[in-house]
C-alpha positions in Angstrom: -15.8 -35.7 40.7 -14.2 -36.5 37.1 -13.1 -40.3 36.3 -10.4 -40.0 34.0 -8.1 -43.0 32.5 -4.6 -41.4 31.7 -2.0 -44.0 30.5 -4.0 -46.9 31.8 -4.3 -45.7 35.2 -7.7 -44.5 36.8 -7.7 -40.8 38.2 -10.6 -39.5 40.4 -10.1 -35.7 40.6 -12.6 -32.8 41.4 -12.0 -30.1 39.1 -14.1 -27.7 37.1 -15.3 -29.5 33.8 -14.1 -26.7 31.8 -10.6 -26.7 32.7 -8.6 -27.8 30.0 -7.4 -31.1 29.8 -3.6 -29.8 29.5 -3.7 -28.3 32.9 -5.2 -31.5 34.6 -2.6 -33.5 33.1 0.3 -31.0 34.0 -0.8 -29.2 37.1 -3.3 -31.8 38.9 -1.4 -34.9 37.9 2.2 -33.5 37.3 2.3 -35.2 33.9 4.3 -32.6 32.5 5.8 -34.2 29.3 2.9 -32.5 27.5 3.5 -29.0 26.7 1.8 -25.8 26.6 2.7 -23.9 23.0 -0.1 -21.6 22.1 -3.3 -22.0 23.9 -5.8 -22.2 21.0 -4.6 -25.5 19.8 -2.8 -24.1 16.5 0.9 -25.7 17.4 0.4 -29.2 18.6 2.8 -29.0 21.6 -0.2 -30.3 23.9 -1.1 -33.4 21.5 -2.3 -36.3 23.4 -4.2 -39.3 22.3 -7.6 -39.8 23.4 -9.2 -43.2 22.1 -6.1 -43.5 19.6 -6.8 -40.0 18.3 -4.4 -37.3 18.3 -6.0 -34.0 20.2 -4.8 -30.9 21.3 -5.3 -30.9 25.1 -5.0 -27.1 25.7 -8.5 -26.2 24.5 -10.3 -29.4 25.3 -12.3 -29.3 28.5 -11.7 -32.3 30.8 -15.4 -33.0 30.8 -15.1 -34.2 27.1 -12.2 -36.7 27.9 -14.1 -38.3 31.1 -14.6 -42.1 30.2 -12.2 -42.2 27.5 -8.7 -43.6 27.0 -6.2 -40.6 27.6 -2.3 -41.4 26.6 0.3 -39.0 27.0 3.7 -38.8 26.2 4.6 -40.5 29.4 2.4 -43.4 28.4 4.1 -44.5 25.3 6.9 -46.3 27.6 8.6 -45.4 30.8 12.2 -46.1 29.7 12.1 -44.3 26.2 11.8 -47.8 24.4 8.8 -47.1 22.1 10.0 -47.3 18.6 8.8 -43.7 17.9 10.9 -42.7 20.7 13.8 -44.7 19.4 13.9 -43.3 16.0 14.0 -40.0 17.3 16.7 -40.5 18.8 18.3 -42.3 16.1 17.3 -39.4 14.0 18.3 -36.8 16.1 15.3 -35.1 15.6 14.8 -32.8 18.8 17.0 -29.5 19.1 15.4 -27.4 21.7 12.8 -30.3 22.2 9.8 -28.4 23.1 7.7 -29.7 20.5 8.6 -33.0 20.5 6.2 -34.9 22.5 3.2 -33.4 20.8 5.0 -34.4 17.7 5.6 -38.2 18.7 2.0 -38.4 19.7 0.7 -37.3 16.2 2.9 -39.6 14.7 1.8 -42.6 17.0 -1.7 -41.9 16.3 -0.9 -41.9 12.4 0.8 -45.1 12.7 -1.8 -46.6 14.8 -4.1 -45.9 11.7 -1.7 -46.2 9.1 1.3 -48.4 9.7 3.1 -47.5 6.3 2.1 -44.2 5.6 3.2 -42.4 2.4 5.5 -39.2 2.8 2.1 -37.4 1.7 0.2 -39.1 4.6 3.0 -38.3 6.8 3.3 -34.6 5.9 -0.7 -34.1 6.1 -0.9 -36.1 9.6 1.9 -33.4 10.9 0.5 -30.7 9.8 -0.4 -28.1 12.5 2.6 -29.5 14.9 5.0 -26.5 14.7 8.7 -26.7 15.3 10.6 -23.6 15.6 13.9 -25.3 15.3 12.6 -26.5 11.6 13.6 -30.4 12.1 10.4 -31.4 9.8 12.7 -33.5 7.6 13.8 -35.3 10.3 10.5 -35.9 11.8 9.5 -37.6 8.5 12.6 -39.5 8.6 12.3 -41.1 12.0 8.4 -41.8 11.1 9.5 -43.6 7.6 11.9 -45.5 10.1 9.4 -46.9 12.2 6.8 -47.5 9.3 9.5 -49.3 7.5 10.3 -51.8 10.4 7.7 -54.7 10.9 6.1 -54.7 14.0 7.6 -51.6 15.0 4.7 -49.0 15.5 2.5 -47.1 17.7 
């Protein structure tokens, strides 16, 4: 029996300890905002926060998340009111949208650690989050929008 805390809610699930966290989130708990992209932790679509750190959930065995605070895109807000979600809308970041939850989660981890990042810090933090639509400049603008608003960060 695995004990997980996801988006502030406790869950007890019976699952193999080596099951990737992504499949627990999507298939067992129906938290489908976290996406499957590559399955080898290279694209960033599956990014969630574990104890505030951006982690690729497709390659993380669920046993390594037990006892830690897991946050998915659904945990940022229930109504898209999180400052990053609002900035994503204001900057018209998404095109197809597939990578966006992973992008937002990586940005949330960055802004928690570095509330006023430089452009270079943003580029470094977002490295490895692949957007096939190429919205990288909009992503950077959205993150800077949040960083430049006092008390408006992850």
